[in-house]
N, C-alpha and C positions, 0 to 999 in steps of 0.2 A: 504494500500500500504506500502510495506516494503522498507526502504531506506538503502543503504550501505554507503560506503565512510568514510572519516575522520570525527570523532566526536570531537567537541569542547564544553566543558562544559561552562556554563555561570559563569563568575567570581564572587566569593564571596570575599568581602573585608571588611574593617572595617565598611563601611556604611551598609552592609548586616547584620552583627552581631549587630550593633547598633539598627537597625530597629527591629530585633528580641527581643533584650533586652528591648527596649521601649515598645513593645507590651506586654511582660511579666509583666513589672512594672505597666502598665495601668490595666492589668487584676487582679493583686494581690493587687492593692491599696485599694480596699474595705476591705481587711483583716485588715488593720490598722485603718479603720474607724469603722468597725462593729465587728470585732473579729471573724466573721464566715470565715472559711478558705476552707471549702469543695466546695462551689459553685465557688468562684474565681479560685480555683485550677483546677477544671474540665474545666472551660472556658479557662484558660491559656494553659493547656495541649492540648485542642482541637484546639485552634488557632495556637499555635506553630506547632503542627503536620500538620495542614492545610498549613501553610506558608512554612514549610520545604518541604512538598510534592510538593507545587507549585514551589518552587525554584529548587528542584531536577528534576522537569518536564520541566525545561527551559534549552534548549541546542541547539546546531547548528550542522549541518552536511553538508559537501561538498561532493556531490555525482554526479560525472560526470560533467555535465554543469548546475547543480542545486544547489542552496543554500537552504537547508531545515532548517526551523526554527521550533523548537518544543516548544510549550507553552501548559501547562497542558497535556504533553505527546502527543499532537495532532500536526502532521506535516503540514507545509505549504511550498510547494516547489516554489522557485522563480528563474527565469532565470538569470544566472550569466552574460550572454551576454548583458543584459539590465542594468547592474550596470554601472553608469557613474562616480560616485565619492564616495570616502570613506574619512571621516575626523573625528577627535576627537570631542566630544561634551560633554558638562556638563549639558545638558537639564535634567530636572526631569520629563518630560512627561512620562506617562505610556507607557511601552514598554516591549518586551520580554528580559529584562536584569535584573540581580539580583544585579548588582553593580550600585551605584549612581555616582561613581567618575571615573570609567574606561570604559567609553562608546564610541562607535563609531557610526556615522550616515552614513548610506548607502543610497545614492540617486540613483534612477533609471531614465533612459532616457525616459521611457514610463510611464505616470501617471496611465495607466491601470493596471500595475503590482500590485500596492498596493491599487488601486482605491482611491488615494489621492496624493497630492503634497508633503505631509510630508515625511521625510525620515524614513527608518527603523532604529531604535536605538537598538543596541545589545551590549553585553559586553563579548566577548569570551576570554577564557584563551588562552595563547600563541598567543596573538594578532598579533604579527609580522608574525608568521608562517601562521596564518589564512589569513592575507592580502596578503602575498606572494603567497599562494595557489590560491586565487581568481585572482590575477594579472597574474599568469601563465596561467590561463584559459582564461582570458579576459585582454590582455595587454593594452587595451584602457582605463582602469579605471584610473582616476586621483586620486592620493593618497596625502592627506595633512597630514603632521605630526604635 
């Protein structure tokens, strides 16, 4: 299924770059212990390429009355009319968000939407524009700043 609408990339910030740097350092650490650089270099390049692909495959789209969350380039469409609350969060729980510090939690009025009581945690760029577009579609959304 192809979705249209406004696309919002997942935000990359210092935490994203720090995570990538930490991953590279862990991968090349054996070079300093053993002197062999070929194996660690191959592993580091492979891991960084995988993570960059994962990060680039995480984005969001507002298409009509749907919030479409892409993770691993796979879309999941969620109804905007079921969003009850949007608030900032600092949770580090796994989520379709590439930033660890600029996240928002989206709660749904119906637990069946996510099949969980946990909120959807995302990190869109142009956060204010993103929230404004959602509230234009569903004015009942409670927004916490």
